[in-house]
VODREN-160256 format. One record per residue: residue in three letters; x, y, z of N, C-alpha, C in turn. Coordinates in pm, whole numbers, plus 50000, padded with zeros to 5 digits. Atoms other than C-alpha are relative to their C-alpha. Last residue first. Layout:
N
ALAXYZXYZXYZ ...
END
This chain:
432
LYS498764994649968792493512501077500734992050101 ARG499285000250092789733492700911501545005350017 CYS499325012250024788383482701224500814998549874 SER498985003349901787703519501330500544986449972 ALA498804989650034785963526000995501174996050089 ALA499525003250099783603496501047501445008649971 ALA499285013449982782833505401384500774996649902 THR498934998649897782083539901286500784990650036 LYS498894992750075779923531001002501165003250069 ARG499335010350079777963506201222501145006049902 GLY499155011349897777463532601497500534990749901 LEU498864992949966776183556101224500904993750083 GLU499094998450125773783531301097501325010750023 ARG499305011150007772423526701446500874998449884 ALA499074996449894771643564801491500794984949984 ARG499174991850044769873563401133501175001950125 GLU499285007750095767783534201227501225006349964 THR499515011349916766723552101563500824994949902 ALA499104994549914765843584401364500684987850063 SER498814997550103763983564101096501135006250091 GLU499205011750063762033547101379501015004249899 VAL499255006149879761143578201567500874988649933 ALA498764990649966760173594701236500774994450108 SER499065004950085757963562501161501205010250000 MET499245011649943756123567201487501054996249905 THR498904998649863755613604501415500544987750031 ALA498904993050043754253596001057500905001950140 ALA498975008150094751843569901175501295006449949 ARG499425011949892750243590201454501084992249917 VAL498994995549889750213622901216500554987950087 GLY499095008449952748423605100943501125002550069 GLY498694995550086746643634700754501224989550074 GLN499755000950174743433615500833501075003849938 GLU500015014750036744433614101205499964997449866 LEU498755004449967745133649901248499904985049937 THR499044996650140741843658801059501364995250043 HIS500475006850101739903637201346501105003749884 LEU499645013149976741853652201642499714991549844 GLY498554999450023740773687701520500834984550006 TYR499834996650153737313674901515501295002149972 ILE500105011050051737743659201867499965000849830 THR498585010549997739083690201992500124988349919 THR498974997750106736323713001878501084993150017 GLY499344985949978733393696002049501185002549905 GLY500454989050108730833670201931500655013150013 PRO501055006650112731293649102263499755011149906 THR501415000349971734073667202468499174993049865 CYS501034999150092737953661002431498525000150050 VAL499944987850046740503673202679498594999849888 GLU500444989149887740143644002923499645013849917 SER501365002149980740343620702626499375009450078 ARG500484993650117743773635002541498394999350000 LEU500054985750002744723630502917499425006149878 GLN501174995049887743853594602904499825014949990 ALA501455001150049745503588702570499135002950097 PRO500464990550110748693602802702498714999649957 HIS499775004050141748733578502983499585013449904 LYS501075004850090748523596603339500674994849860 GLY499605013450002751693602903582498764991449908 SER501105005549953750063637303656500294983549987 ASP500324997349813753493655103684498864990550010 ARG499225002549939754883644803312499874997750157 LEU499785014550031751893646903107500914992950081 LEU500875006349981751003679303256500094984749998 ARG499895001149848754553692703260498614992450052 GLY499025007149958754383684602878500034999150147 ALA500385014550027750993699102822500994990250033 GLY500905004349906751933732502997499704984649968 LEU499364998949858755093735802799498894995150105 ILE499275013150001753413726302455500794998250143 THR501045010850016750683753202543500974983649998 GLN500665003349866753193777302655499204990449977 SER498835006349896755243774102340499474995650140 THR499615010550036752073779102111501064990950106 ILE501015009049952750663807802281500404984649973 SER500004999549862753813826102232499314991550071 HIS498735010249955754133812301880500195002350159 ALA500035016950034750623825901787501084991150065 LEU501065005049907750943859201966499934987049977 SER499104999449879754333867501743498934993450121 SER499335011349994752153856601441500915000050124 PRO498434993450065749393877201468500754988550052 MET499104995449904746213856001470501315006049985 GLY500084985349957743813855301182500695006050094 MET501154996849969743073818201114499695014350046 LYS500845003850116746203810900895498595007350023 VAL499864989050095748113826901176499044998049903 ALA500654988949944746603799501419500175012749906 GLY501384999350002747693775101167499185011350067 GLU500364995250101751023787101159498614996949971 ALA500364982650007751213786201520499695003949883 LEU501154994349897750383747901543499745015149972 ALA501135001350050752693741001272498785005050052 GLU499984991350103755633754901409498774998749926 ALA500394985649939754763737801745500095008649853 PHE501445000349969754773704501523499595015750066 LEU500555000850110758173710701387498585001450013 TYR499954985350069759533720601708499125000249853 VAL500904994049930758213687901852500125014049957 PHE501575004350047759733666901598499265010450075 ALA499924994150137763343686601660498444996149951 VAL499994987549948762963676202018499715006349886 GLY501074997249966762393640701899499765013850062 SER500694994750114765623637001764498585005450016 GLY498954989050052767323637302110499575004949850 SER500064985949925763973623502264501515007249954 LEU501334997049943762563592702061500255015150080 GLY500954998150096765463586501792498725008850073 THR499744990850081768123590702032499035004549900 HIS500394986449935766263572402306500605011649908 ILE501544998950005765893542202049499795015850064 ASP500354997650144769553543201979498515006449993 ILE499304988749991770353541702388499665006249853 TRP500964987950017767853514502424500405014649971 ALA501155000750125769773486002317499295011749991 GLU499444994250116772583498302561499174998649888 PRO499175007750086770593486002863500515007449885 GLY500345011550083769293513403070500984990949924 GLU499105008150028770133542003315499104987349941 GLU500245017249965767953568903377501164992749931 VAL498835009150047768443607003404499644987250041 LEU500545012749967765323633003398501374991149958 GLY501445001450056766883670703385499994982350065 CYS499894998650156770583683203381498364998349950 HIS500774986450005770263687503780500045003849844 GLN501275000549948770993648803821499245014649987 LEU500924998050089773803647403583498565003750039 LEU499834988350064776453646903845498975004549876 ALA500004988049892774593624004072500585013049947 HIS501194996149952773843599603785499925013550086 LEU500374993250106777433599203662498555003850022 LEU499334989250036778723589303993499505010249891 ALA500674992849910775923562504018500805015250017 GLY501224995550067777183549503705498965009650103 HIS499724990350117780663548203826498535002649947 GLU499534984749952779793535704167500195007849896 PRO501454992749932777693504604013500385014550042 ARG500495004049878781103495003812498775007350067 ALA500894990249905782093502103472499344993150120 SER499114998249886784643476403315499385010450079 SER499395012449934782223461303074500665003850115 GLY499195008750076780373496402977500724986150086 LYS498705001549969777653513903126500944988849935 SER499895015049997774523525802972501524998950045 PHE499065003850000772863562602989500354983350023 LEU499985014049981769693578702910501624995450014 LEU498585006750031769223615302957499924986650026 ALA500415012849971765943637602934501474990549938 GLY499675010750102766633673002955499564987850025 GLU501345006850014764873700603149500314991149895 GLN499895008349897768093718003301498814990250008 LEU500864993849895767613744703051499734992950143 VAL499904986849991770633735802835499395008250110 CYS499134997249884769703701102913500515011450003 PRO500494992449873766783708902674500894998650116 LEU499614985649989769163697502387499225009050112 ASN500934991650112768933660702439500265016150014 PRO500814991949955771323635502625499205006449900 MET500414988750109772783605102520498985008550060 LEU501014989849947775323586402743499235007549868 ARG500624993750156777513558102671498855006050054 LEU501424997749998779783549102976499695007049885 VAL500694990650096783523538102962498164999550018 VAL501154999949969785893525503233499335010449887 THR500294987249971789143516603055498385000550041 ASN500484996749866789813480603113499655013750039 ASP500765009249938791953476602799499525002450152 PRO499205010449926793113507802655499124991150057 LEU499714993449873790473527002435500894990350037 LEU499284988050045789363523002052500805003750134 GLY498945005250097788083487402118500915011749971 GLU498975008949911786073500902455501414994649882 LEU499204989049935784403529802228501324989550061 THR499184989850083783353506401968501055005950075 ALA498885009650056781983479202202501235007049897 VAL499005002949904780263508402389500974991049959 THR500185008249911778463517002053501034998950111 ILE498805006349953778933550601888499764990050095 GLY499695010550056775443558501750501164991550023 ALA500985006350054775333594101854500504987949930 ALA499954998350144778493607802039498784988249954 VAL501304991450020777873615002423499814999449828 SER500274994350137780733593402537498525005649970 VAL501665000050011781513591002901499985008549838 VAL500284994050098785193581602990498414998049946 ILE501505003750038786033576503341499655006649854 HIS500674990550081789983578703419498524991949981 LYS500914993149895791283560603737499225010049909 GLN501165007549949792603532403503499075009650093 THR499605010149900794813556603324498894995150060 LEU500985004149895794383576603012500764987150099 HIS499924993349901797233596102839498894993850106 GLN498775001549907798093571902582500065009050116 SER499505014249931794653570502468500884998550085 ILE499964998749865793963607802408500174986650070 GLU499344991449946794563609502051500345001150144 SER498555002350036793333577501951500915009250042 LEU499525009549888790173587002130501274995349958 VAL499884994249860789763618701949500624991550113 VAL498754990750008790433604001606500365006350122 PRO498825007350013787953574901665501165008149982 VAL499785008549908785243599301777501284990749986 LEU498814996449929785383624801494500704990150115 HIS499065003150075782793606201285501345004150054 PRO499535013250015780503607201559501224996349922 LYS500385006750089780703644301625500304986249981 VAL499604994250126782363656601958498874991049872 ALA501474997450032780963652202321500455006849850 VAL499614999350174783493629602449498965006749948 PHE501145001550116782913636502818500515003449870 ILE499954995550139785853628603048498784998549913 VAL501275006050065785833622503403499985008149882 ASN500015012849983789273621803569498774995249940 SER501525005149979790453654803451500204986950036 SER500614991849885793933672703440498684999050034 CYS499074999449875795773650503235499725005850119 VAL499945012949937792883644602998500744999950123 LEU501495002149942792403682002943500064986750069 GLU500194993949890795953685502855499014998850089 ALA499125008949902795743657702608500175007350133 ASN500505010249954792883675502425500864990250126 SER499275012049995794893706202390499254989750053 HIS500065004650107793003738702284500644984349969 THR499295005250052791903748402621500294992649865 VAL499875004050141789543762102819501374998149961 ALA498715001150080788923768103202499734993749839 ILE499405012549990785223773103349501415002749892 GLY498905000349910784233804603516500604986949984 MET500315009249845780713802103389501304998950060 GLU501084991249923781503830703122499834993850129 GLN499494991749931784443809902990499165007550112 PHE499665006449884781943783402899501295009150083 ARG500925003649924780353808802683500324990950120 GLY500504987549942783293820802518498964997350111 LEU499365000149863784653785902400499565012650108 ASN500945002949917782393784202119500434996850147 ARG501244993150033784393800501852499024997750104 PRO500134991849911787903793002003498335005749981 SER500454986650056788403764801767499735007650123 PRO498724994350060790333732401857499485015649923 ALA500774999050122787873725702143501295007349901 SER499044999250120788713715902497499525001049853 VAL500695005150122786743722402820500975002349885 LYS499294994250108787693722903180499504996549843 VAL500695001450155785573717703485501095006049906 HIS499645012450052787203716003851499144991949873 ILE498995003250045787133750803860500784985149983 PRO499284999250134783963757403793501344996950003 LEU499314987749995782723740604128500615001549855 VAL498605001050062780633707804119500445013949984 ASP498884995649909777823709604359501364998149964 GLY500005009749876774773710504151501205005650097 SER500954996549921774083739903911499834991350118 LEU499544987749936777573733803758498735006850078 ILE498895004449896776613699803641500155011550084 GLY500485008149907773543712003461500804996550112 LYS500884989649910775393741203302499134992350096 ALA499434991849919778063717603195499165010850070 ILE499565005749902775703694003045500825005150075 GLY501125004349920773893718902831500544992850132 TYR500334988249944777263734702698498964995750093 ALA499095000049884778613698302630499735012850055 MET500045010049901775463691902431500745001950136 ASN501254999349914775473724302255499984990550108 GLY501264998750076779073721602126498725004150114 ALA500734988249929782153725802306498665006049918 GLY500894995050078784173693202234499215009650069 ILE499334999250126786153672602475498935004949892 PHE501095002050109784613682002809500884999949881 GLY499514993650105786813677103118498884996149899 ILE500955000050094785513671003488500565006549856 ARG499414991550108787673669203774499514995749886 PRO499455007950124785753646004039500395013949934 GLN500854995350127785203664604369500634992749891 SER501465001349933786393648004712499155006649886 SER500204983850014789833641004553498414996050042 GLY500044994949853791203606904685499595012750001 GLU498924994150001791953595704310500135008450146 MET500364987050078788253583404266501345010450042 ASP499345001050126789113547604390500055014049895 PRO498525001250000788753555004745500515000049861 ASP499715010850040784793564804689501665000049977 THR499935001750150783743588604913500734986149976 LYS498544996450012782283583405272500205000349840 ILE499194991049924778813586805379501375003749954 ILE500764987650035777163568105091500665009750078 LEU499574991550132779723542805112499445011649954 ASP499124995949984779053534205482500665006749865 LEU499844986749908775673535605469501315003549984 ASN498855004049902775413508105189500575013550057 LEU498934988349969772233511905032500724995450072 SER498585005450002770533477904912501005009750030 SER499695012449914767063483705047501494996950000 HIS499364995849882766853517104911500504990550093 ASP499885011349905766103504904554500815003750117 PRO501065000749897764883538404410500324987250082 CYS501115005650048768473546304299498754997050076 PRO501134990449999771243569804389498914994549917 GLN501515005050035773143537904463499055009250018 PRO500325014050084776933537004490498635000549937 TRP500865008749914777923574004607499374989749890 HIS499445014250009780793593404496499154989950071 LEU500165008050125778933624504453500334986749972 VAL501215008749965778253643804770499714991449836 SER500615010450077781483657904786498734994650037 ALA501105008549964782583691304960499674990149889 GLU499935013450035785683707104832499194987250031 GLY498425006150001784853741304883500034990549936 ASP499825014449996781103742704942501284996050001 SER499555007450087780963779105024500284985650010 ASP501155004550101778493794505254500604991049894 GLY500534989750081780693794605579499064997149893 GLU499004992950100782743767505714499485009549923 ASP499744983349948780543760506016501155004949919 CYS501394991850014778633728305896500385015150043 ARG500204995949880781743706505807498955012649997 GLU500414986849959781653686905501500005005950130 ALA501534998249943783353654605529499875015250006 HIS500904986850020786503653405342498675001750016 VAL499344994250097787353616505388499275012749956 VAL501064996250073786023603805733500875010249884 PRO499914985450065788543583205906498945005949921 GLY499235001750118787753553306127499905015849919 VAL498725008549991784993547406365500785002749885 LEU499715008650119782273576406343501484993250054 PRO500075013749951781443590406678500194991449892 ARG499565009350122783003624006631499804987750033 ARG499504989950096781943647606926500154995549829 SER498995002850026779513627707160500695010149895 GLU499105001549878776433632207346501444997249984 MET500054988249882773913644707106501114999550091 ILE500114987050053774903624006777499965012150111 ALA498914996550047775823593106950500055013949939 VAL499144997049876772763592807156501565005649930 MET500194987949953770983597306823500535004750142 THR499444987150115772713570806655499715011450073 LYS498454997449980771923548406971500665010049904 GLU499524993849850768273557106969501324999350021 TYR499464988250013767553551106600500505004350112 ARG498885002450066766903513906586500745015249983 TRP498875010749930764743514606895500994998949914 TRP499234994649901762783543006738501084991850060 GLY498845005249998761513524406452501005007350084 HIS499745011750084758473544506382501524994950015 VAL499134998950112758503573106626500284987149947 LYS500955002950115755673576206898500935004049861 ILE499504988450072758083568707190499204997849861 PRO499315005950137756003543507406500385014549913 ALA500894994850120754903555507757500794999149872 SER500495009950068756563531808018499065003649868 SER501664998150036758733557408127499694988149907 ALA500825012049986762073544708259498655000749962 PRO499715015250078764363567908078499294988450039 GLN500795012649930761993596008160500644987949917 ARG500714996049896763843628908075499304987550082 LYS499054997449904766483613607850499425005050139 CYS499025011549932764083594107674500925004350103 ARG501095008649926761843625207598500614988250078 TYR500164994949883765003643907505498774993850081 TYR498665002949932765673616507225499945009050149 ALA500245013449947761973617007112501434996850111 SER500795001149892762243655707082499764983850072 LYS499054993149892765543652906887498784999550122 LEU499205009549948763713626006655500645007950138 VAL500685012549935760873647106597500734992350057 LYS500374995549880763003680106542499034987350068 TRP499045001349906765103659806292499465006450154 ARG499735013549961762193650806091501075000650097 ILE501575007049921760763685406082500564986250055 LYS500144995049876764163697905955499024994050076 LEU498955005549928764513671705674500095007550156 GLN500315011549948760943683005565501134991250079 ASP500854998049883762023719805554499584983250024 ILE499024995549903765093709505329499135001950131 SER499634983550003762843693705101500565000650092 ARG500204991349864762973653705059500225013849981 GLN500314986750046763383632704736499375004050111 PHE500964995549899765453602904873499635014449960 GLY501315005350061767713586704573498645005450069 ALA500665013049957770743587704738498954995849961 ALA499145010050077771823618704546499894986750023 THR500464999650149768783636204696500814991249932 MET501365007350008769743626005053499394996749870 ARG499515013749997773283639105000498914989950011 ARG499035003950107772213671804869500034986150001 HIS500905000350076769633675305175500464993249851 ALA500815012549982772303666105405499044997949883 VAL499005011050033774353693505276499274987450012 LYS500094999750164771483719105264500994988649964 PHE501175003250068770693707705613500205001849853 LEU500005016749990774203714205755498804993949926 LYS499215009850103774183746405579499864986850030 ASN500915008250078771423757905823500674994549877 ASN499394998150136773913767706085499344990249902 ARG499764985350038772633775106434500625002949867 VAL498965001550085770793741006505500215015149941 LYS500254993850147768723746806793501194999049919 ARG500875009050070768553725607132499875004549850 GLY501065004849908771313744807305499354988749912 ASP499864989449910773253759107022498944996150078 LEU501194998349888773773727706814500435010050084 CYS500754990550056776163727206499498645002750108 LYS499264985250020778983709506665499025012049963 LYS500164993449862776543683006777501005011649979 MET501274989549982775433679706407500415002450146 ASP499524996449902779093664706311498905009950059 LEU499864982949976778343662205971500445006350108 ASP498564997750084779203625605969500205012149996 LYS499005005549908776403620506235501345004649950 LEU499804986549893773943643506052501064993650085 ILE499484986250068774703617805745500085012550115 GLU498475001750042774173586505960500535012049918 LEU499055000449862770973601106093501414997849982 PHE500094984549972769473608205715500835001050163 LEU499174992050082770563572405641500015014650014 GLU498515007249957768923555805932500925008049919 THR499694994349894765603577605858501524995450031 GLU499754987450040765423564705485500355007950139 ARG498574999650061766143530205619500465014449964 VAL499005002249909763213531105859501415002449928 ASP499705013549961760643547305640501224996550064 TRP498595005250010759583581705651500104986150044 ASN499295009649921756053591905571501374996649984 GLN499924996149861755263623805403500584991950105 LYS499094989450003755783613605056500405003450137 LYS498785009050035753463580805097501495009450027 MET499905007849871750823603105231501344994750022 ASN499524989549924751333625604910500264993750129 ASN498694997150043751233594904669500475010950106 ASP499115009249941748053580704873501455004149944 ASP499855010950079745983612504827500994989450049 MET498525001950074745423635905100499954987449939 
END
């Protein structure tokens, strides 16, 4: 077994502590029938919470960990004075919590806001796993109390109410990703001036409206997913309806956080997000940046909402326009290359439909291998090449055609265009 797989199997103390706190909050004792858990929903909820906190474990791994800890607990009960050590790393830190889980009804001190109960059927109802402050790899700074409980600043509701201003492809892709998580369609609404694109949202059970003001008043997380030149108009329309409890997420290319904050009331929580088209298939690449009034928990909420859309990263705003050129526009660059690949095969005598099918699978497979292997593209490329083989001849031709320089220039041009759009919008908003 390699080091990465070994590390994935091992549980560190902090991860186990979080897992036990979640089980305690979900009232594991109530779901026990003898020594067995009689409702698997508890582990499903625990899995969602662990995932949103940044710990990638399967439901089966959670069950196995619980069995190990439970066995250690019963061993202590049978032989409390035994000198034989319990073979669970950090057991002395877990024993008190295990006793609380196994021997009391609700051991938490203070109220639990809308905690999921493991015996309420299959519906998630009002369950929340979204208002968490740290779904990031830095597990050392996790605050267990904040992870287990909801953020009191989020209207006291266990699920955020999400609104999309704009019904284009980006809004549709993000909405699909969000609904594949823990958000119910009844907590989502979309507004657009035309009914043209609203039907596909209605098919998902999402309410639609033509009034942006109505949407803002019934939502607390608002995605502004309109063309860049329409952003000032939309923000001017909704500003009077915004409160300190609203979160505004802009998906408009090139529009800076400073421009957004200048168009909105003081201290409005603003986040700037750039997704890409594969969000529609939950295979997107999304990068976001926080505004001056946004706190870590707002970033964590957005991350938790978007985690089913694909890869979600947070970074400085200077990277957003670069991400637009790389990933937003880069999707079209890949399609152009795919078209050329297929046409090359057609030129050499392959039927067009077959050429396109093989091309799409080739790009899919290459992308997954690049993502999952962790290797540099140059290393993977060299692994395909053999001395004097077909691939090196083809690569030589691509280099002669300047494909590398042209691709780098394409990303540069798209990035500069995103910056130009931002400058134009900022100048237009200043004139108003």
